[in-house]
Backbone as CSV, one residue per row, in Angstrom:
resi,resn,N_x,N_y,N_z,CA_x,CA_y,CA_z,C_x,C_y,C_z
1,MET,-9.404,15.299,21.995,-8.516,14.131,21.948,-8.211,13.731,20.517
2,VAL,-9.233,13.767,19.656,-9.021,13.424,18.258,-8.077,14.416,17.604
3,GLU,-8.220,15.715,17.942,-7.364,16.718,17.339,-5.898,16.467,17.700
4,ASN,-5.637,16.058,18.949,-4.273,15.723,19.340,-3.745,14.566,18.523
5,SER,-4.609,13.559,18.306,-4.191,12.384,17.548,-3.828,12.759,16.125
6,THR,-4.653,13.568,15.485,-4.369,13.923,14.104,-3.123,14.781,14.009
7,SER,-2.865,15.606,15.020,-1.633,16.372,15.032,-0.428,15.457,15.120
8,ASN,-0.539,14.416,15.940,0.564,13.467,16.058,0.783,12.700,14.767
9,ILE,-0.292,12.413,14.038,-0.145,11.756,12.735,0.712,12.615,11.823
10,GLN,0.411,13.895,11.799,1.095,14.782,10.873,2.571,14.913,11.228
11,ASN,2.904,14.875,12.517,4.264,15.138,12.943,5.088,13.886,13.174
12,ALA,4.456,12.704,13.098,5.190,11.467,13.380,6.249,11.225,12.307
13,ASN,7.453,10.899,12.762,8.498,10.506,11.831,8.911,9.085,12.159
14,LEU,9.984,8.908,12.921,10.388,7.560,13.273,10.379,7.364,14.777
15,THR,9.648,8.195,15.488,9.620,8.111,16.935,9.219,6.726,17.406
16,ALA,8.166,6.175,16.791,7.684,4.860,17.211,8.734,3.788,16.989
17,ASP,9.454,3.885,15.887,10.482,2.896,15.609,11.620,2.983,16.615
18,GLU,11.922,4.200,17.035,13.009,4.384,17.983,12.713,3.705,19.311
19,ILE,11.443,3.567,19.652,11.108,2.908,20.915,10.576,1.494,20.670
20,GLY,10.794,0.999,19.460,10.503,-0.403,19.177,9.071,-0.727,18.834
21,GLN,8.257,0.280,18.539,6.873,0.032,18.178,6.728,-0.018,16.659
22,PRO,5.716,-0.731,16.173,5.480,-0.756,14.724,4.960,0.583,14.222
23,ILE,5.150,0.821,12.937,4.557,2.007,12.326,3.037,1.860,12.302
24,VAL,2.571,0.712,11.812,1.141,0.431,11.735,0.842,-0.821,12.551
25,LYS,-0.171,-0.743,13.398,-0.607,-1.908,14.162,-2.121,-2.014,14.053
26,ILE,-2.579,-3.168,13.632,-4.016,-3.405,13.452,-4.476,-4.338,14.560
27,GLU,-5.495,-3.927,15.307,-5.952,-4.678,16.466,-7.435,-5.023,16.346
28,HIS,-7.720,-6.303,16.260,-9.097,-6.826,16.290,-10.007,-6.092,15.292
29,LEU,-9.486,-5.847,14.113,-10.212,-5.064,13.117,-11.331,-5.891,12.493
30,GLY,-12.494,-5.292,12.382,-13.621,-5.916,11.702,-14.329,-4.907,10.822
31,LYS,-14.897,-5.391,9.723,-15.650,-4.530,8.833,-16.852,-5.279,8.298
32,SER,-18.021,-4.669,8.425,-19.263,-5.237,7.904,-19.951,-4.213,7.023
33,PHE,-20.608,-4.716,5.989,-21.502,-3.899,5.171,-22.899,-4.451,5.409
34,GLY,-23.647,-3.771,6.262,-24.939,-4.325,6.674,-24.726,-5.613,7.449
35,ASP,-25.386,-6.674,7.008,-25.241,-7.972,7.666,-24.076,-8.786,7.107
36,HIS,-23.400,-8.253,6.101,-22.318,-8.997,5.459,-20.986,-8.683,6.131
37,ILE,-20.411,-9.668,6.784,-19.125,-9.493,7.461,-18.005,-9.727,6.449
38,VAL,-17.183,-8.702,6.238,-16.095,-8.772,5.260,-14.770,-9.072,5.948
39,LEU,-14.549,-8.477,7.110,-13.325,-8.692,7.887,-13.694,-9.028,9.320
40,LYS,-12.939,-9.942,9.917,-13.236,-10.339,11.293,-11.945,-10.553,12.075
41,ASP,-11.789,-9.775,13.136,-10.719,-9.959,14.123,-9.334,-10.027,13.466
42,ILE,-9.020,-8.992,12.682,-7.733,-8.927,11.991,-6.690,-8.295,12.906
43,ASP,-5.563,-8.967,13.072,-4.450,-8.461,13.884,-3.139,-8.675,13.138
44,PHE,-2.387,-7.621,12.893,-0.980,-7.758,12.506,-0.313,-6.387,12.568
45,SER,1.012,-6.415,12.559,1.788,-5.187,12.685,2.755,-5.053,11.525
46,VAL,3.122,-3.797,11.246,4.078,-3.492,10.185,5.123,-2.541,10.749
47,CYS,6.398,-2.940,10.669,7.495,-2.120,11.144,8.238,-1.484,9.971
48,LYS,9.090,-0.539,10.291,9.836,0.181,9.259,10.633,-0.797,8.403
49,GLY,10.490,-0.650,7.067,11.220,-1.490,6.137,10.563,-2.810,5.812
50,ASP,9.462,-3.140,6.489,8.762,-4.392,6.194,8.137,-4.346,4.807
51,VAL,8.145,-5.489,4.147,7.324,-5.693,2.955,6.358,-6.821,3.307
52,THR,5.127,-6.450,3.570,4.090,-7.404,3.949,3.210,-7.683,2.745
53,CYS,3.164,-8.929,2.307,2.287,-9.312,1.205,1.063,-10.022,1.761
54,VAL,-0.102,-9.544,1.352,-1.369,-10.139,1.766,-1.893,-10.940,0.583
55,ILE,-2.017,-12.248,0.772,-2.447,-13.137,-0.301,-3.729,-13.841,0.108
56,GLY,-4.389,-14.444,-0.869,-5.618,-15.168,-0.591,-6.551,-15.117,-1.781
57,PRO,-7.594,-15.927,-1.757,-8.530,-15.966,-2.886,-9.312,-14.674,-3.030
58,SER,-9.868,-14.457,-4.214,-10.724,-13.295,-4.434,-11.905,-13.336,-3.469
59,GLY,-12.257,-12.157,-2.959,-13.381,-12.078,-2.031,-13.033,-12.378,-0.598
60,SER,-11.730,-12.466,-0.294,-11.344,-12.803,1.082,-11.201,-11.584,1.974
61,GLY,-11.387,-10.380,1.427,-11.345,-9.164,2.232,-10.037,-8.400,2.153
62,LYS,-9.147,-8.802,1.260,-7.816,-8.200,1.205,-7.880,-6.707,0.856
63,SER,-8.595,-6.372,-0.200,-8.670,-4.972,-0.623,-9.411,-4.125,0.404
64,THR,-10.440,-4.680,1.017,-11.154,-3.954,2.073,-10.232,-3.665,3.237
65,LEU,-9.360,-4.601,3.564,-8.384,-4.378,4.626,-7.515,-3.170,4.308
66,LEU,-6.994,-3.087,3.089,-6.176,-1.931,2.716,-6.966,-0.636,2.829
67,ARG,-8.198,-0.665,2.376,-9.022,0.543,2.409,-9.328,0.965,3.841
68,CYS,-9.381,0.013,4.746,-9.555,0.349,6.161,-8.277,0.958,6.733
69,ILE,-7.131,0.400,6.363,-5.859,0.922,6.877,-5.690,2.380,6.479
70,ASN,-6.124,2.723,5.271,-5.994,4.087,4.779,-7.228,4.939,5.064
71,LEU,-8.189,4.361,5.776,-9.418,5.035,6.182,-10.301,5.460,5.017
72,PHE,-10.141,4.792,3.865,-11.138,4.951,2.813,-12.433,4.258,3.223
73,GLU,-12.315,3.230,4.046,-13.457,2.584,4.683,-13.285,2.699,6.186
74,LYS,-14.354,3.012,6.890,-14.285,3.105,8.342,-14.504,1.728,8.947
75,PRO,-13.552,1.225,9.716,-13.743,-0.085,10.349,-14.987,-0.109,11.232
76,THR,-15.635,-1.254,11.271,-16.815,-1.416,12.122,-16.405,-1.583,13.574
77,VAL,-15.362,-2.365,13.801,-14.823,-2.575,15.156,-13.303,-2.620,15.050
78,GLY,-12.648,-2.517,16.196,-11.201,-2.622,16.249,-10.506,-1.285,16.053
79,ARG,-9.185,-1.346,16.055,-8.389,-0.124,15.989,-7.249,-0.257,14.978
80,ILE,-6.877,0.890,14.409,-5.663,1.004,13.614,-4.788,2.027,14.309
81,LEU,-3.584,1.611,14.687,-2.639,2.498,15.343,-1.556,2.898,14.352
82,PHE,-1.281,4.192,14.282,-0.193,4.711,13.453,0.784,5.395,14.387
83,HIS,1.996,4.826,14.480,2.973,5.304,15.471,2.358,5.350,16.864
84,GLY,1.587,4.324,17.175,1.017,4.197,18.510,-0.238,5.000,18.757
85,GLU,-0.663,5.811,17.807,-1.857,6.634,17.967,-3.040,5.989,17.258
86,ASP,-4.161,5.895,17.954,-5.372,5.337,17.358,-5.934,6.334,16.356
87,VAL,-5.959,5.936,15.075,-6.446,6.842,14.026,-7.825,6.428,13.512
88,THR,-8.401,5.416,14.121,-9.635,4.842,13.582,-10.760,5.857,13.521
89,ALA,-10.824,6.731,14.512,-11.913,7.702,14.554,-11.447,9.095,14.141
90,ALA,-10.302,9.174,13.465,-9.744,10.479,13.097,-10.719,11.276,12.236
91,ARG,-10.882,12.534,12.593,-11.761,13.405,11.817,-11.062,13.953,10.575
92,LYS,-9.768,13.798,10.509,-8.994,14.316,9.383,-8.170,13.190,8.771
93,PRO,-8.828,12.252,8.096,-8.079,11.113,7.537,-7.037,11.518,6.511
94,ASN,-7.180,12.716,5.903,-6.193,13.139,4.917,-4.815,13.313,5.545
95,LEU,-4.769,13.615,6.837,-3.480,13.714,7.505,-2.804,12.353,7.553
96,LEU,-3.586,11.311,7.790,-3.033,9.959,7.763,-2.581,9.593,6.358
97,ARG,-3.378,9.949,5.364,-3.078,9.555,3.983,-1.835,10.255,3.434
98,GLN,-1.424,11.350,4.078,-0.160,11.960,3.690,1.012,11.065,4.062
99,LYS,0.825,10.218,5.061,1.891,9.335,5.536,1.706,7.889,5.090
100,VAL,0.481,7.523,4.762,0.172,6.160,4.315,-0.484,6.278,2.944
101,GLY,0.317,6.125,1.901,-0.176,6.298,0.534,-0.739,5.006,-0.028
102,MET,-1.393,5.121,-1.184,-1.972,3.939,-1.817,-1.787,3.990,-3.326
103,VAL,-1.471,2.828,-3.888,-1.432,2.631,-5.334,-2.572,1.693,-5.694
104,PHE,-3.451,2.143,-6.584,-4.662,1.409,-6.921,-4.438,0.510,-8.136
105,GLN,-5.283,-0.510,-8.266,-5.145,-1.399,-9.419,-5.547,-0.719,-10.715
106,SER,-6.359,0.325,-10.645,-6.849,0.991,-11.861,-6.146,2.323,-12.132
107,PHE,-4.955,2.526,-11.536,-4.055,3.659,-11.804,-4.555,4.984,-11.225
108,ASN,-5.816,5.370,-11.561,-6.405,6.617,-11.051,-5.580,7.856,-11.414
109,LEU,-4.986,7.861,-12.591,-4.295,9.055,-13.069,-5.297,10.055,-13.630
110,PHE,-4.894,11.323,-13.653,-5.720,12.359,-14.275,-5.416,12.356,-15.771
111,ASN,-6.389,11.936,-16.560,-6.159,11.744,-17.994,-5.898,13.038,-18.749
112,ASN,-6.335,14.181,-18.193,-6.140,15.467,-18.878,-4.799,16.105,-18.545
113,LEU,-4.027,15.478,-17.638,-2.733,16.020,-17.235,-1.607,15.124,-17.734
114,ASN,-0.455,15.718,-18.057,0.664,14.892,-18.456,1.301,14.219,-17.236
115,VAL,2.279,13.374,-17.490,2.896,12.583,-16.419,3.473,13.482,-15.332
116,LEU,4.208,14.506,-15.750,4.842,15.384,-14.766,3.811,16.093,-13.901
117,HIS,2.752,16.590,-14.526,1.714,17.311,-13.789,0.968,16.358,-12.853
118,ASN,0.740,15.128,-13.277,0.117,14.144,-12.391,0.931,13.982,-11.103
119,CYS,2.255,14.036,-11.224,3.123,13.790,-10.072,3.368,15.026,-9.217
120,THR,3.228,16.214,-9.808,3.502,17.442,-9.045,2.265,18.025,-8.389
121,LEU,1.096,17.614,-8.817,-0.139,18.218,-8.317,-0.276,18.072,-6.804
122,GLY,-0.079,16.855,-6.294,-0.227,16.616,-4.861,0.760,17.392,-4.014
123,PRO,2.075,17.292,-4.293,3.037,18.048,-3.497,2.816,19.557,-3.514
124,ARG,2.398,20.084,-4.654,2.163,21.532,-4.721,0.924,21.934,-3.922
125,LYS,-0.106,21.097,-4.003,-1.350,21.443,-3.303,-1.251,21.184,-1.815
126,VAL,-0.704,20.024,-1.437,-0.694,19.623,-0.020,0.481,20.235,0.732
127,PHE,1.680,20.168,0.143,2.880,20.627,0.835,3.313,22.030,0.428
128,LYS,2.587,22.613,-0.523,2.851,23.987,-0.984,4.259,24.145,-1.565
129,LEU,4.751,23.081,-2.239,6.048,23.183,-2.889,5.972,24.115,-4.085
130,SER,7.080,24.744,-4.389,7.147,25.553,-5.598,7.089,24.632,-6.813
131,LYS,6.774,25.203,-7.952,6.704,24.420,-9.186,8.045,23.742,-9.458
132,ALA,9.128,24.480,-9.290,10.451,23.928,-9.573,10.798,22.789,-8.616
133,ASP,10.503,22.965,-7.325,10.816,21.921,-6.343,9.960,20.682,-6.565
134,ALA,8.677,20.897,-6.885,7.783,19.765,-7.125,8.224,18.987,-8.358
135,GLU,8.663,19.696,-9.399,9.111,19.019,-10.611,10.410,18.253,-10.372
136,GLN,11.309,18.813,-9.588,12.555,18.116,-9.249,12.246,16.831,-8.491
137,LEU,11.310,16.909,-7.529,10.910,15.732,-6.763,10.269,14.687,-7.668
138,ALA,9.397,15.140,-8.568,8.696,14.220,-9.468,9.672,13.488,-10.382
139,ILE,10.616,14.221,-10.954,11.575,13.595,-11.868,12.433,12.577,-11.127
140,LYS,12.794,12.887,-9.878,13.556,11.933,-9.067,12.819,10.610,-8.951
141,HIS,11.530,10.666,-8.621,10.776,9.429,-8.421,10.403,8.769,-9.742
142,LEU,10.184,9.556,-10.783,9.945,8.970,-12.103,11.177,8.215,-12.586
143,LYS,12.362,8.707,-12.271,13.584,7.975,-12.601,13.637,6.651,-11.867
144,THR,13.213,6.647,-10.615,13.238,5.421,-9.813,12.438,4.308,-10.467
145,VAL,11.310,4.670,-11.099,10.456,3.653,-11.730,10.652,3.591,-13.248
146,GLY,11.683,4.285,-13.751,12.006,4.212,-15.166,11.053,4.942,-16.078
147,MET,10.441,6.025,-15.597,9.461,6.750,-16.414,9.816,8.214,-16.628
148,ASP,11.046,8.612,-16.353,11.422,10.013,-16.479,11.446,10.494,-17.933
149,ALA,11.535,9.567,-18.888,11.536,9.960,-20.303,10.135,10.308,-20.810
150,PHE,9.110,10.097,-19.963,7.721,10.268,-20.410,7.028,11.445,-19.712
151,VAL,7.803,12.418,-19.252,7.214,13.488,-18.436,6.133,14.265,-19.178
152,ASN,6.229,14.354,-20.489,5.259,15.153,-21.254,4.117,14.328,-21.839
153,ALA,4.141,13.019,-21.608,3.099,12.151,-22.163,1.818,12.243,-21.346
154,LYS,0.699,12.080,-22.035,-0.590,11.958,-21.359,-0.844,10.468,-21.074
155,PRO,-1.638,10.163,-20.054,-1.895,8.757,-19.726,-2.387,7.927,-20.901
156,ARG,-3.167,8.513,-21.808,-3.698,7.741,-22.938,-2.593,7.271,-23.883
157,GLN,-1.427,7.880,-23.791,-0.300,7.509,-24.646,0.569,6.419,-24.022
158,LEU,0.226,5.976,-22.841,1.046,5.020,-22.097,0.394,3.644,-22.060
159,SER,1.229,2.616,-21.931,0.727,1.261,-21.688,0.252,1.146,-20.243
160,GLY,-0.427,0.061,-19.958,-0.896,-0.152,-18.591,0.245,-0.202,-17.587
161,GLY,1.319,-0.893,-17.954,2.460,-0.979,-17.054,3.110,0.372,-16.816
162,GLN,3.168,1.185,-17.870,3.722,2.527,-17.719,2.825,3.402,-16.844
163,LYS,1.517,3.289,-17.021,0.591,4.048,-16.175,0.776,3.683,-14.706
164,GLN,0.932,2.379,-14.435,1.058,1.974,-13.045,2.361,2.474,-12.443
165,ARG,3.429,2.488,-13.247,4.695,3.007,-12.729,4.609,4.507,-12.458
166,VAL,3.867,5.230,-13.294,3.633,6.653,-13.019,2.819,6.805,-11.731
167,ALA,1.825,5.959,-11.547,1.014,6.018,-10.330,1.871,5.768,-9.088
168,ILE,2.837,4.859,-9.192,3.747,4.601,-8.074,4.606,5.829,-7.805
169,ALA,5.152,6.423,-8.870,5.962,7.637,-8.705,5.144,8.756,-8.075
170,ARG,3.901,8.905,-8.521,3.039,9.938,-7.939,2.852,9.721,-6.450
171,ALA,2.632,8.471,-6.035,2.486,8.178,-4.614,3.769,8.484,-3.850
172,LEU,4.919,8.185,-4.451,6.202,8.448,-3.789,6.447,9.938,-3.602
173,CYS,5.894,10.757,-4.493,6.073,12.202,-4.391,5.440,12.786,-3.129
174,MET,4.553,12.039,-2.503,3.940,12.488,-1.252,4.751,12.054,-0.033
175,ASN,5.919,11.450,-0.280,6.849,11.044,0.776,6.177,10.189,1.846
176,PRO,5.509,9.102,1.446,4.805,8.281,2.438,5.777,7.471,3.289
177,GLU,5.392,7.231,4.526,6.142,6.306,5.377,5.782,4.865,5.040
178,VAL,4.544,4.670,4.635,4.053,3.343,4.266,3.302,3.491,2.946
179,LEU,3.538,2.560,2.029,2.813,2.596,0.759,2.023,1.303,0.602
180,LEU,0.721,1.463,0.378,-0.186,0.338,0.191,-0.366,0.091,-1.303
181,PHE,-0.350,-1.173,-1.698,-0.556,-1.551,-3.102,-1.745,-2.500,-3.175
182,ASP,-2.788,-2.082,-3.883,-3.993,-2.903,-3.997,-3.986,-3.635,-5.337
183,GLU,-3.441,-4.850,-5.336,-3.357,-5.678,-6.543,-2.864,-4.846,-7.734
184,PRO,-1.655,-4.297,-7.638,-1.192,-3.325,-8.636,-0.981,-3.887,-10.030
185,THR,-0.964,-5.211,-10.175,-0.754,-5.789,-11.509,-2.010,-6.462,-12.068
186,SER,-3.114,-6.417,-11.339,-4.287,-7.192,-11.758,-4.945,-6.653,-13.015
187,ALA,-4.750,-5.363,-13.314,-5.369,-4.767,-14.507,-4.425,-4.765,-15.703
188,LEU,-3.281,-5.432,-15.577,-2.263,-5.370,-16.621,-2.248,-6.624,-17.474
189,ASP,-1.850,-6.443,-18.738,-1.565,-7.596,-19.580,-0.343,-8.322,-19.028
190,PRO,-0.274,-9.635,-19.203,0.823,-10.412,-18.592,2.212,-9.881,-18.897
191,GLU,2.434,-9.383,-20.118,3.780,-8.931,-20.470,4.174,-7.637,-19.766
192,MET,3.193,-6.946,-19.162,3.476,-5.688,-18.470,3.667,-5.868,-16.976
193,VAL,3.335,-7.047,-16.471,3.391,-7.286,-15.031,4.820,-7.169,-14.512
194,GLY,5.764,-7.723,-15.245,7.147,-7.775,-14.793,7.756,-6.411,-14.539
195,GLU,7.440,-5.435,-15.410,8.052,-4.120,-15.250,7.559,-3.426,-13.984
196,VAL,6.297,-3.650,-13.623,5.765,-3.049,-12.399,6.344,-3.744,-11.169
197,LEU,6.403,-5.067,-11.199,6.973,-5.800,-10.070,8.448,-5.455,-9.876
198,ALA,9.165,-5.235,-10.981,10.580,-4.854,-10.873,10.720,-3.498,-10.190
199,ALA,9.843,-2.562,-10.534,9.876,-1.246,-9.888,9.574,-1.370,-8.398
200,MET,8.602,-2.213,-8.048,8.260,-2.410,-6.639,9.407,-3.084,-5.883
201,LYS,10.083,-4.005,-6.536,11.224,-4.669,-5.903,12.326,-3.664,-5.597
202,THR,12.543,-2.720,-6.505,13.530,-1.673,-6.269,13.165,-0.842,-5.045
203,LEU,11.897,-0.516,-4.922,11.448,0.254,-3.754,11.694,-0.528,-2.471
204,ALA,11.406,-1.821,-2.493,11.636,-2.656,-1.317,13.116,-2.692,-0.957
205,GLU,13.960,-2.812,-1.969,15.407,-2.846,-1.738,15.905,-1.517,-1.180
206,ASN,15.205,-0.437,-1.502,15.569,0.889,-0.985,14.998,1.150,0.408
207,GLY,14.272,0.163,0.966,13.808,0.277,2.344,12.420,0.832,2.541
208,LEU,11.649,1.000,1.465,10.291,1.510,1.616,9.419,0.485,2.326
209,THR,8.651,0.938,3.289,7.713,0.073,3.994,6.467,-0.109,3.132
210,MET,6.089,-1.361,2.859,5.034,-1.646,1.896,4.082,-2.711,2.426
211,ILE,2.800,-2.526,2.146,1.793,-3.572,2.343,1.180,-3.823,0.974
212,VAL,1.330,-5.037,0.479,0.977,-5.346,-0.906,-0.057,-6.462,-0.950
213,VAL,-1.244,-6.140,-1.445,-2.231,-7.172,-1.762,-1.916,-7.656,-3.171
214,THR,-1.654,-8.942,-3.310,-1.185,-9.420,-4.611,-1.565,-10.865,-4.860
215,HIS,-1.703,-11.185,-6.152,-1.848,-12.580,-6.587,-0.540,-13.101,-7.170
216,GLU,0.507,-12.273,-7.119,1.807,-12.658,-7.671,2.601,-13.399,-6.599
217,MET,2.487,-14.719,-6.589,3.115,-15.507,-5.537,4.635,-15.433,-5.593
218,SER,5.203,-15.319,-6.783,6.660,-15.243,-6.883,7.176,-13.963,-6.243
219,PHE,6.442,-12.866,-6.403,6.832,-11.603,-5.777,6.772,-11.736,-4.259
220,ALA,5.685,-12.303,-3.751,5.550,-12.483,-2.308,6.664,-13.356,-1.753
221,ARG,6.995,-14.392,-2.480,8.032,-15.318,-2.022,9.413,-14.655,-2.014
222,GLU,9.698,-13.848,-3.046,11.045,-13.314,-3.225,11.285,-11.989,-2.519
223,VAL,10.253,-11.156,-2.394,10.457,-9.780,-1.934,9.949,-9.545,-0.514
224,ALA,8.846,-10.204,-0.134,8.266,-9.963,1.183,9.146,-10.528,2.302
225,ASN,9.034,-9.935,3.481,9.600,-10.561,4.676,8.480,-11.050,5.605
226,HIS,7.228,-10.717,5.238,6.067,-11.122,6.039,4.920,-11.402,5.077
227,VAL,4.325,-12.576,5.175,3.206,-12.960,4.307,1.995,-13.253,5.172
228,VAL,0.871,-12.671,4.790,-0.399,-12.873,5.490,-1.357,-13.563,4.524
229,PHE,-1.835,-14.743,4.895,-2.816,-15.442,4.059,-4.200,-15.247,4.652
230,MET,-5.107,-14.682,3.837,-6.479,-14.434,4.264,-7.450,-15.303,3.479
231,ASP,-8.510,-15.689,4.148,-9.606,-16.398,3.488,-10.856,-16.181,4.323
232,GLY,-11.964,-15.886,3.670,-13.217,-15.706,4.387,-13.221,-14.569,5.376
233,GLY,-12.412,-13.529,5.107,-12.406,-12.356,5.968,-11.563,-12.465,7.206
234,VAL,-10.805,-13.554,7.355,-9.957,-13.729,8.533,-8.527,-14.040,8.084
235,ILE,-7.575,-13.799,8.984,-6.204,-14.232,8.746,-6.113,-15.702,9.146
236,VAL,-5.873,-16.541,8.154,-5.776,-17.977,8.396,-4.389,-18.339,8.917
237,GLU,-3.373,-17.673,8.338,-1.996,-18.023,8.678,-1.085,-16.876,8.254
238,GLU,-0.031,-16.632,8.993,0.946,-15.626,8.623,2.328,-16.059,9.079
239,GLY,3.338,-15.515,8.423,4.707,-15.854,8.777,5.658,-15.348,7.719
240,THR,6.882,-15.852,7.750,7.854,-15.500,6.725,7.469,-16.199,5.419
241,PRO,7.992,-15.732,4.286,7.735,-16.449,3.035,8.129,-17.919,3.108
242,GLN,9.233,-18.209,3.754,9.668,-19.601,3.885,8.643,-20.428,4.642
243,GLN,8.110,-19.869,5.731,7.108,-20.593,6.518,5.827,-20.825,5.724
244,ILE,5.364,-19.795,5.026,4.080,-19.887,4.337,4.182,-20.732,3.079
245,PHE,5.227,-20.522,2.299,5.306,-21.199,1.002,5.933,-22.581,1.077
246,GLU,6.798,-22.807,2.041,7.486,-24.094,2.108,6.947,-25.009,3.191
247,ASN,6.305,-24.421,4.211,5.818,-25.259,5.302,4.515,-24.720,5.888
248,PRO,3.490,-24.531,5.048,2.218,-24.021,5.576,1.590,-25.018,6.550
249,GLN,0.936,-24.481,7.568,0.376,-25.328,8.614,-1.113,-25.595,8.440
250,GLU,-1.821,-24.680,7.792,-3.275,-24.776,7.699,-3.682,-25.381,6.351
251,GLU,-4.722,-26.207,6.384,-5.182,-26.867,5.161,-5.650,-25.864,4.114
252,ARG,-6.291,-24.786,4.553,-6.759,-23.783,3.594,-5.579,-23.126,2.883
253,THR,-4.495,-22.881,3.621,-3.303,-22.315,3.007,-2.721,-23.275,1.985
254,LYS,-2.606,-24.532,2.360,-2.055,-25.546,1.458,-2.881,-25.657,0.189
255,LEU,-4.207,-25.635,0.324,-5.082,-25.749,-0.844,-4.922,-24.551,-1.753
256,PHE,-4.880,-23.352,-1.171,-4.720,-22.139,-1.971,-3.409,-22.162,-2.738
257,LEU,-2.329,-22.501,-2.064,-1.013,-22.490,-2.718,-0.898,-23.566,-3.771
258,SER,-1.610,-24.665,-3.596,-1.558,-25.744,-4.602,-2.215,-25.316,-5.904
259,ARG,-3.062,-24.295,-5.854,-3.776,-23.827,-7.035,-3.123,-22.607,-7.659
260,ASN,-2.039,-22.115,-7.058,-1.408,-20.880,-7.536,0.084,-21.104,-7.786
C-alpha cells in the first residue's frame, strides 16, 4: 500500500486540483519530542496558487510544522495528504520532496560549488538531465530571482540576500508543486530582506504555491491569501490577511499583532 502511495506522489500533477481537492491537506497533525508537545491538532489545506503565511511567536511550532509537511520530521499523530494520498508513513520521502521543496533560513548552499553548479546538481542527479539542459533550467530560474549574473560566483563571494536568492532558484530547479519557506529572511541583515521578499513576491505573482513561515508581517499582509496564526503549538486563528490583520478575533492574535 505504501509503495502505491509513493508512486502516486511521483506521478501526481494537477489531478487533485481538477477534482477540487487541495494539493496539501493536514489533518489533526501532532508532533512530540519525548514528553514535549510541539504541535497539537493542526488542520489546514493548501490549494494550487495559494500563498499561506504562518505567523506567530518564536517557539510556537511553525518551523516544526514545515519540517513535518516535508517529512524531515515524522509526525507523532495525524496525517499529511498530498493530492489526496496519505504520505505520513511513506517509506520514500524523497519522492515527496521532489514535489514539495524547501528553502531554509540558513541557505544550505554547497560552499565548494559555484552558483550554477549549486543549481544544476539536483536536476542532474535526480532527473538525469543533461549538463546543457540543467544549466538552461538553472539560468532561467536564476534570472527569475535576479542572480543570473553570478553563475560563476562561490557562495562565500555573495551577500546573505544573494545566497538566499540562489537557494530559492535552486529549489525552483526541482520544479516543485509547493515550495516551503522556513523564515527565509531571519538570517539576513535588514537591508537584504527586501530583495529576498521581492523575489518571493514575484514567485507568488507567477502562481507558485507557497507555505511561508515568516516574521515579516507586511509580506504576509500584502502577498498571502491565507494567514495562519500559531501559538503554543496550536492554530489559534486563520483566515484572509484582511481578517487576521484588520479584524482578529482571538486575544492572543491581537496581542501578537500589537507587538509586531
